[in-house]
C-alpha positions, 0 to 999 in steps of 0.5 A, spaced: 500 500 500 503 506 497 497 511 499 491 512 502 485 518 500 479 519 504 473 523 501 467 523 505 465 515 506 470 513 501 477 511 502 481 509 496 488 506 497 493 503 492 494 496 491 500 492 489 497 485 487 496 483 480 488 482 480 485 478 474 478 477 472 475 472 467 468 471 464 467 465 460 474 462 460 476 469 457 480 474 461 476 480 462 481 485 466 488 484 468 492 489 472 498 490 477 495 497 479 488 496 482 485 501 487 482 498 493 476 503 494 472 502 501 464 504 499 462 500 505 466 500 512 466 492 511 471 490 505 473 494 499 472 493 492 477 493 486 477 499 481 481 498 475 484 503 470 480 503 464 487 501 460 487 494 463 480 492 461 481 487 455 473 485 454 468 489 450 464 494 455 457 497 452 454 502 456 447 500 458 444 507 459 443 506 467 446 511 471 446 512 479 448 517 483 452 517 489 453 523 493 460 522 494 462 519 488 458 522 483 454 519 477 455 511 476 455 510 468 453 502 468 456 497 462 455 490 460 461 486 459 462 481 453 467 475 453 468 468 452 461 468 448 457 471 453 454 478 455 453 480 462 448 486 463 450 491 468 456 488 470 459 494 472 460 502 472 465 508 471 465 515 474 467 519 469 465 526 472 466 524 479 468 529 484 473 524 487 479 525 482 482 518 483 476 515 481 476 518 474 478 513 469 477 507 473 472 501 472 469 497 477 466 490 476 460 487 480 464 481 483 458 476 481 458 479 474 465 475 472 466 467 473 473 467 477 477 472 480 485 471 482 489 475 486 496 473 483 495 466 482 490 464 488 482 464 486 478 469 491 471 468 492 465 473 495 469 479 495 476 482 495 480 481 501 481 487 506 489 488 508 486 490 515 482 484 516 486 478 519 484 471 521 488 467 527 486 460 529 489 458 535 489 451 538 486 451 546 485 447 552 479 451 554 473 447 556 468 449 551 460 447 552 455 448 548 447 448 549 441 448 545 434 449 548 438 447 555 441 441 552 448 440 551 450 438 544 457 439 544 463 439 549 470 439 548 477 441 552 480 441 545 477 447 541 480 451 536 479 459 537 478 463 531 479 470 532 477 474 526 477 482 525 470 485 527 467 478 529 466 475 536 471 469 538 468 463 534 469 456 538 471 450 533 470 443 536 472 436 533 466 433 530 468 427 535 466 432 541 459 434 538 452 430 538 451 429 531 445 425 532 442 431 534 444 434 527 439 435 521 441 437 514 440 444 512 441 446 505 444 453 507 451 454 505 455 460 505 462 463 503 468 467 506 474 470 502 478 468 508 475 461 510 472 458 504 465 454 503 461 453 509 456 447 510 450 448 515 446 444 520 440 445 524 440 442 531 434 438 534 434 439 542 429 440 547 423 438 543 425 444 538 429 445 532 434 450 532 435 452 524 442 453 521 446 454 528 452 450 526 457 450 521 463 446 518 468 448 513 470 441 510 475 444 505 477 450 508 482 455 504 489 454 506 490 460 511 484 456 515 486 449 515 486 448 522 478 448 522 478 443 517 472 438 519 470 442 526 464 444 528 462 451 530 456 454 533 453 461 533 455 465 539 449 469 537 444 463 538 446 458 542 449 458 550 456 457 550 460 456 556 467 457 556 471 454 563 464 454 566 462 461 565 456 462 560 458 467 555 454 473 553 451 473 546 454 478 542 449 482 537 451 482 530 448 481 523 447 474 525 443 475 531 436 473 531 431 478 529 
């Protein structure tokens, strides 16, 4: 990172990574000088110099106004024999000079994204987010509807920037006979693809409260095949002390 600029709620930084995006097996964009732009506080988006776009872009006529960035002019992209409508936008007359001449693609508009030679999912990874996974000998017990459904003195604790501590337990220390299949799956750019279960306990079904990462990304291999329960929706005891349920976007509504 070589510079940081902030205007209103938008933060812009240089990025030294080589970033590539593909559609239909064809290279759409390749850049060694992308910008990281925080339009939201949680994670950045990539903006690319127009000269680094390899595919055909066609204006769609859609224009959306942002108080901080100006008028976004949307385009479709054609590559690999396919066309994605409203695949991204530009701010040709942005009040932020650093955004002019840059192109931003919607992440899902392309099939694959790579930072250097590693595929990235969901959204660009923030240089300010970190995931630490540490083995622990703390005693962790999980209750659902008053029933103990997991208990272990060999948890792995996952510390992720901006989120509560997550307690991952070996599957052999979990009452999997209480698990019920769920169709829910989620993805994380730092951990990979998660599969979910509901838990039937105390005469009730607690839906989608536990997940595993069967094949996590390289940086998160320590949680492979371990089970984690939502702190927000279950009762978790650590060394005999009931943990306060945190308030997050995953809390019950």
